[in-house]
DSSP file (Angstrom, degrees, kcal/mol; ACC not computed):
  #  RESIDUE AA STRUCTURE BP1 BP2  ACC     N-H-->O    O-->H-N    N-H-->O    O-->H-N    TCO  KAPPA ALPHA  PHI   PSI    X-CA   Y-CA   Z-CA
    1    1 A M              0   0    0      0, 0.0     2,-0.3     0, 0.0     0, 0.0   0.000 360.0 360.0 360.0 121.6   33.0   55.2   94.8
    2    2 A R        -     0   0    0      1,-0.0     2,-0.4     0, 0.0     0, 0.0  -0.690 360.0-133.3 -95.1 143.9   34.7   55.8   98.1
    3    3 A R        -     0   0    0     -2,-0.3     2,-0.4     1,-0.0    -1,-0.0  -0.742  23.6-120.8 -89.8 141.3   33.1   56.8  101.3
    4    4 A S        -     0   0    0     -2,-0.4     2,-0.8     1,-0.0    -1,-0.0  -0.658  20.6-129.6 -81.5 136.1   34.6   59.6  103.2
    5    5 A L        -     0   0    0     -2,-0.4     2,-0.5     2,-0.0    -1,-0.0  -0.769  27.1-165.2 -87.5 110.8   35.7   58.7  106.8
    6    6 A K        -     0   0    0     -2,-0.8     2,-0.3     0, 0.0    -2,-0.0  -0.839  15.1-132.6-101.4 129.4   34.2   61.3  109.0
    7    7 A M        -     0   0    0     -2,-0.5     2,-0.3     1,-0.0    -2,-0.0  -0.607  23.5-126.3 -77.4 136.0   35.4   61.6  112.6
    8    8 A S        -     0   0    0     -2,-0.3     2,-0.1     1,-0.1    59,-0.1  -0.601  28.9-104.2 -83.5 146.2   32.6   61.9  115.1
    9    9 A K        -     0   0    0     -2,-0.3    57,-2.5    58,-0.1     2,-0.5  -0.427  29.5-162.8 -69.3 138.5   32.7   64.8  117.5
   10   10 A I  E     +A   65   0A   0     55,-0.2     2,-0.3    -2,-0.1    55,-0.2  -0.990  17.6 175.1-122.6 120.8   33.8   64.1  121.1
   11   11 A L  E     -A   64   0A   0     53,-2.4    53,-3.0    -2,-0.5     2,-0.4  -0.838  23.2-138.3-124.7 158.3   32.8   66.8  123.6
   12   12 A E  E     +A   63   0A   0     -2,-0.3    17,-0.4    51,-0.2     2,-0.3  -0.933  35.9 140.6-116.3 143.7   33.0   67.3  127.4
   13   13 A G  E     -A   62   0A   0     49,-2.3    49,-2.6    -2,-0.4     2,-0.4  -0.921  45.0 -93.2-162.4-173.8   30.3   68.8  129.5
   14   14 A V  E     -AB  61  27A   0     13,-1.8    13,-3.2    -2,-0.3     2,-0.4  -0.943  36.0-116.3-119.5 135.7   28.3   68.7  132.7
   15   15 A V  E     + B   0  26A   0     45,-2.4    44,-2.4    -2,-0.4    11,-0.2  -0.571  37.1 168.4 -70.9 124.7   25.1   66.9  133.3
   16   16 A V  E     +     0   0A   0      9,-3.0     2,-0.3    -2,-0.4    10,-0.2   0.604  60.9  25.2-112.7 -18.1   22.3   69.4  134.1
   17   17 A S  E     + B   0  25A   0      8,-1.2     8,-2.2    40,-0.1    -1,-0.3  -0.991  38.8 172.4-151.9 140.3   19.2   67.3  133.9
   18   18 A L  E     +     0   0A   0     -2,-0.3     4,-0.1     6,-0.2     6,-0.1  -0.113  46.6 119.5-131.5  34.6   18.1   63.7  134.3
   19   19 A K  E     +     0   0A   0      2,-0.1     2,-0.3     6,-0.0     5,-0.1   0.506  61.0  71.7 -85.0  -4.0   14.4   64.0  134.1
   20   20 A M  E >  S- B   0  23A   0      3,-0.6     3,-0.7    -3,-0.1     2,-0.4  -0.746  91.1-100.8-108.7 158.8   13.9   61.8  131.0
   21   21 A Q  T 3  S-     0   0    0     -2,-0.3    -2,-0.1     1,-0.2     3,-0.1  -0.653 101.5  -8.7 -78.6 130.3   14.3   58.1  130.7
   22   22 A K  T 3  S+     0   0    0     -2,-0.4    29,-1.6     1,-0.1    30,-0.4   0.625 118.2  98.5  61.6  16.6   17.6   56.9  129.2
   23   23 A T  E <   -BC  20  50A   0     -3,-0.7    -3,-0.6    27,-0.2     2,-0.4  -0.996  48.8-172.3-137.8 139.1   18.5   60.6  128.4
   24   24 A A  E     - C   0  49A   0     25,-2.6    25,-3.0    -2,-0.4     2,-0.6  -0.968  22.7-132.0-126.0 145.7   20.6   63.2  130.0
   25   25 A V  E     -BC  17  48A   0     -8,-2.2    -9,-3.0    -2,-0.4    -8,-1.2  -0.885  26.1-163.9 -96.4 122.3   20.9   66.9  129.1
   26   26 A V  E     -BC  15  47A   0     21,-3.2    21,-3.0    -2,-0.6     2,-0.7  -0.922  12.3-141.2-112.1 127.3   24.6   67.8  129.0
   27   27 A K  E     -BC  14  46A   0    -13,-3.2   -13,-1.8    -2,-0.5     2,-0.5  -0.789  18.8-168.9 -89.8 117.4   25.8   71.5  129.0
   28   28 A V  E     - C   0  45A   0     17,-2.9    17,-1.6    -2,-0.7     2,-0.3  -0.931   5.0-161.1-108.8 125.4   28.7   71.9  126.7
   29   29 A S  E     + C   0  44A   0     -2,-0.5     2,-0.3   -17,-0.4    15,-0.2  -0.808  11.5 176.2-107.9 146.4   30.6   75.3  127.0
   30   30 A R  E     - C   0  43A   0     13,-2.4    13,-3.1    -2,-0.3     2,-0.5  -0.980  22.4-136.3-142.3 155.3   32.9   76.9  124.4
   31   31 A V  E     + C   0  42A   0     -2,-0.3    11,-0.2    11,-0.2     9,-0.1  -0.961  29.0 169.1-116.8 122.8   34.7   80.2  124.3
   32   32 A T  E     - C   0  41A   0      9,-2.4     9,-3.1    -2,-0.5     2,-0.2  -0.947  35.1-107.9-130.9 151.3   34.7   82.2  121.1
   33   33 A P  E     - C   0  40A   0      0, 0.0     7,-0.2     0, 0.0     6,-0.1  -0.534  39.5-105.3 -76.7 145.6   35.7   85.7  120.2
   34   34 A H     >  -     0   0    0      5,-2.2     4,-1.5    -2,-0.2     6,-0.0  -0.473  29.6-125.7 -64.6 137.7   33.0   88.2  119.4
   35   35 A P  T  4 S+     0   0    0      0, 0.0    -1,-0.1     0, 0.0     0, 0.0   0.802 101.4  19.1 -62.2 -29.3   33.0   88.8  115.6
   36   36 A I  T  4 S+     0   0    0      3,-0.1    -2,-0.0     1,-0.0     0, 0.0   0.837 132.6  36.7-104.5 -48.6   33.3   92.6  115.9
   37   37 A Y  T  4 S-     0   0    0      2,-0.1     3,-0.1     1,-0.1    -3,-0.0   0.595  87.6-141.4 -88.4 -11.1   34.7   93.4  119.3
   38   38 A K     <  +     0   0    0     -4,-1.5     2,-0.3     1,-0.2    -1,-0.1   0.581  51.1 142.3  63.1  12.3   37.0   90.4  119.6
   39   39 A R        -     0   0    0     -6,-0.1    -5,-2.2     1,-0.1     2,-0.2  -0.637  59.9-105.2 -81.5 142.7   36.2   90.0  123.3
   40   40 A L  E     -C   33   0A   0     -2,-0.3     2,-0.4    -7,-0.2    -1,-0.1  -0.497  38.4-167.4 -73.0 133.2   35.9   86.3  124.4
   41   41 A I  E     -C   32   0A   0     -9,-3.1    -9,-2.4    -2,-0.2     2,-0.5  -0.967  16.9-133.8-123.3 136.1   32.3   85.2  125.0
   42   42 A K  E     -C   31   0A   0     -2,-0.4     2,-0.4   -11,-0.2   -11,-0.2  -0.794  23.0-168.1 -90.3 126.6   31.3   82.0  126.7
   43   43 A R  E     -C   30   0A   0    -13,-3.1   -13,-2.4    -2,-0.5     2,-0.3  -0.959   1.3-162.2-116.9 131.4   28.6   80.1  124.9
   44   44 A D  E     -C   29   0A   0     -2,-0.4     2,-0.4   -15,-0.2   -15,-0.2  -0.844   5.3-172.7-111.9 149.8   26.6   77.2  126.4
   45   45 A R  E     -C   28   0A   0    -17,-1.6   -17,-2.9    -2,-0.3     2,-0.6  -0.989  18.7-139.0-142.9 131.5   24.6   74.5  124.6
   46   46 A G  E     -C   27   0A   0     -2,-0.4     2,-0.5   -19,-0.2   -19,-0.2  -0.818  24.2-172.0 -92.3 119.8   22.4   71.9  126.1
   47   47 A I  E     -C   26   0A   0    -21,-3.0   -21,-3.2    -2,-0.6     2,-0.5  -0.939  19.5-134.5-115.5 131.2   22.8   68.6  124.2
   48   48 A K  E     -C   25   0A   0     25,-0.5    27,-0.7    -2,-0.5    28,-0.6  -0.721  30.5-176.2 -84.1 128.8   20.6   65.5  124.8
   49   49 A A  E     -Cd  24  76A   0    -25,-3.0   -25,-2.6    -2,-0.5     2,-0.3  -0.954  29.3-112.6-130.3 146.7   22.7   62.3  125.2
   50   50 A D  E     -Cd  23  77A   0     26,-2.4    28,-2.2    -2,-0.3   -27,-0.2  -0.604  18.8-156.9 -75.7 130.0   21.8   58.7  125.6
   51   51 A T    >   -     0   0    0    -29,-1.6     3,-1.5    -2,-0.3    -1,-0.1   0.820  14.7-170.9 -81.4 -31.3   22.8   57.4  129.0
   52   52 A S  T 3  S-     0   0    0    -30,-0.4    -2,-0.1     1,-0.3   -29,-0.0   0.841  72.4 -34.1  42.2  55.2   23.0   53.7  127.9
   53   53 A G  T 3  S+     0   0    0      1,-0.3     2,-0.3     0, 0.0    -1,-0.3   0.448  99.2 135.1  90.6   0.2   23.5   52.1  131.4
   54   54 A F    <   -     0   0    0     -3,-1.5     2,-0.8    24,-0.0    -1,-0.3  -0.632  53.5-133.8 -82.1 141.1   25.5   54.8  133.2
   55   55 A K        +     0   0    0     -2,-0.3     2,-0.3     2,-0.0    -1,-0.0  -0.861  39.7 178.3 -90.9 109.4   24.6   55.7  136.7
   56   56 A L        -     0   0    0     -2,-0.8     2,-0.3   -38,-0.0    -5,-0.0  -0.766  21.5-163.0-116.3 157.0   24.7   59.5  136.6
   57   57 A N    >   -     0   0    0     -2,-0.3     3,-1.7   -40,-0.0   -42,-0.2  -0.934  40.8 -89.2-129.2 156.5   24.0   62.4  138.9
   58   58 A V  T 3  S+     0   0    0     -2,-0.3   -42,-0.2     1,-0.2     3,-0.1  -0.487 115.4  32.5 -64.5 131.9   23.4   66.1  138.2
   59   59 A G  T 3  S+     0   0    0    -44,-2.4    -1,-0.2     1,-0.4     2,-0.2   0.290  83.4 137.2 102.0  -8.4   26.8   67.8  138.1
   60   60 A D    <   -     0   0    0     -3,-1.7   -45,-2.4   -45,-0.1     2,-0.5  -0.478  54.0-127.9 -70.5 139.6   28.9   64.9  136.8
   61   61 A K  E     +AE  14  82A   0     21,-0.5    21,-2.5   -47,-0.2     2,-0.3  -0.776  37.5 178.8 -85.4 131.5   31.4   65.7  134.2
   62   62 A V  E     -AE  13  81A   0    -49,-2.6   -49,-2.3    -2,-0.5     2,-0.5  -0.904  30.0-133.2-133.1 159.7   31.0   63.4  131.2
   63   63 A K  E     -AE  12  80A   0     17,-2.4    16,-3.2    -2,-0.3    17,-1.2  -0.968  28.5-167.2-111.3 127.3   32.5   62.8  127.7
   64   64 A I  E     -AE  11  78A   0    -53,-3.0   -53,-2.4    -2,-0.5     2,-0.4  -0.860   6.5-154.8-118.9 152.4   29.9   62.5  124.9
   65   65 A Q  E     -AE  10  77A   0     12,-2.7    12,-2.3    -2,-0.3   -55,-0.2  -0.968  22.3-114.9-127.9 140.8   30.3   61.3  121.3
   66   66 A E  E     + E   0  76A   0    -57,-2.5    10,-0.3    -2,-0.4     2,-0.2  -0.511  42.5 168.9 -71.5 136.8   28.3   62.0  118.2
   67   67 A T        -     0   0    0      8,-2.9     3,-0.1    -2,-0.2   -58,-0.1  -0.740  44.9 -67.7-133.3-177.7   26.4   59.0  116.8
   68   68 A K  S    S-     0   0    0     -2,-0.2    -1,-0.1     1,-0.1     0, 0.0  -0.451  79.6 -71.6 -68.2 155.1   23.7   58.4  114.2
   69   69 A P        -     0   0    0      0, 0.0     6,-0.2     0, 0.0    -1,-0.1  -0.242  45.7-175.4 -57.3 128.9   20.4   59.8  115.4
   70   70 A I  S    S-     0   0    0      4,-3.1     2,-0.2     1,-0.2     5,-0.2   0.804  71.4 -16.6 -91.2 -37.6   18.9   57.8  118.2
   71   71 A S  S    S-     0   0    0      3,-1.6    -1,-0.2     1,-0.0     3,-0.0  -0.799  92.2 -67.9-149.1-168.2   15.6   59.8  118.3
   72   72 A K  S    S+     0   0    0     -2,-0.2     3,-0.0     1,-0.2    -1,-0.0   0.892 131.7  16.0 -58.7 -42.6   14.3   63.1  117.1
   73   73 A Q  S    S+     0   0    0      1,-0.1     2,-0.6    -4,-0.0   -25,-0.5   0.415 110.2  86.8-111.9   0.3   16.5   65.3  119.3
   74   74 A K        +     0   0    0      1,-0.1    -4,-3.1   -27,-0.1    -3,-1.6  -0.898  29.3 140.7-114.4 114.1   19.2   62.8  120.5
   75   75 A A        +     0   0    0    -27,-0.7    -8,-2.9    -2,-0.6     2,-0.3   0.095  57.2  74.4-135.5  22.1   22.3   62.1  118.4
   76   76 A F  E     -dE  49  66A   0    -28,-0.6   -26,-2.4   -10,-0.3     2,-0.3  -0.934  56.2-161.0-130.1 155.5   25.0   61.8  121.1
   77   77 A R  E     -dE  50  65A   0    -12,-2.3   -12,-2.7    -2,-0.3     2,-0.5  -0.966  29.1-105.6-133.5 155.1   25.8   59.1  123.6
   78   78 A I  E     - E   0  64A   0    -28,-2.2   -14,-0.3    -2,-0.3     3,-0.1  -0.662  29.1-177.0 -82.1 126.3   27.8   59.2  126.8
   79   79 A L  E     -     0   0A   0    -16,-3.2     2,-0.3    -2,-0.5   -15,-0.2   0.903  62.6 -20.1 -86.0 -49.4   31.3   57.6  126.5
   80   80 A E  E     - E   0  63A   0    -17,-1.2   -17,-2.4   -26,-0.0     2,-0.6  -0.992  55.3-114.1-158.7 158.7   32.5   57.9  130.1
   81   81 A V  E     - E   0  62A   0     -2,-0.3   -19,-0.2   -19,-0.2   -21,-0.0  -0.890  37.6-140.0 -97.4 123.5   32.0   59.7  133.4
   82   82 A L  E     - E   0  61A   0    -21,-2.5   -21,-0.5    -2,-0.6     2,-0.0  -0.559  21.5-104.4 -85.3 147.0   35.1   61.8  134.2
   83   83 A P              0   0    0      0, 0.0    -1,-0.1     0, 0.0   -21,-0.0  -0.372 360.0 360.0 -67.8 149.5   36.5   62.0  137.7
   84   84 A K              0   0    0     -2,-0.0    -2,-0.0   -24,-0.0   -24,-0.0   0.476 360.0 360.0 -76.6 360.0   35.8   65.2  139.6
């Protein structure tokens, strides 16, 4: 029995909150067409990510990667802080 190799998601976003210990809320934006009107709509999503030793500030651009669940709401970790 072979296991399927699943690629983990890598997303880019902006840190919007650092009020938790070892956790940052990252806003990830995407642009999708409206299903009926076909006009482009911007959708934002707040994702909780593990900081794992990074020194972050609100407004930093970061790259996050999907991992196995770390806690109830946290299944991403920060890979790197991108230059502004």
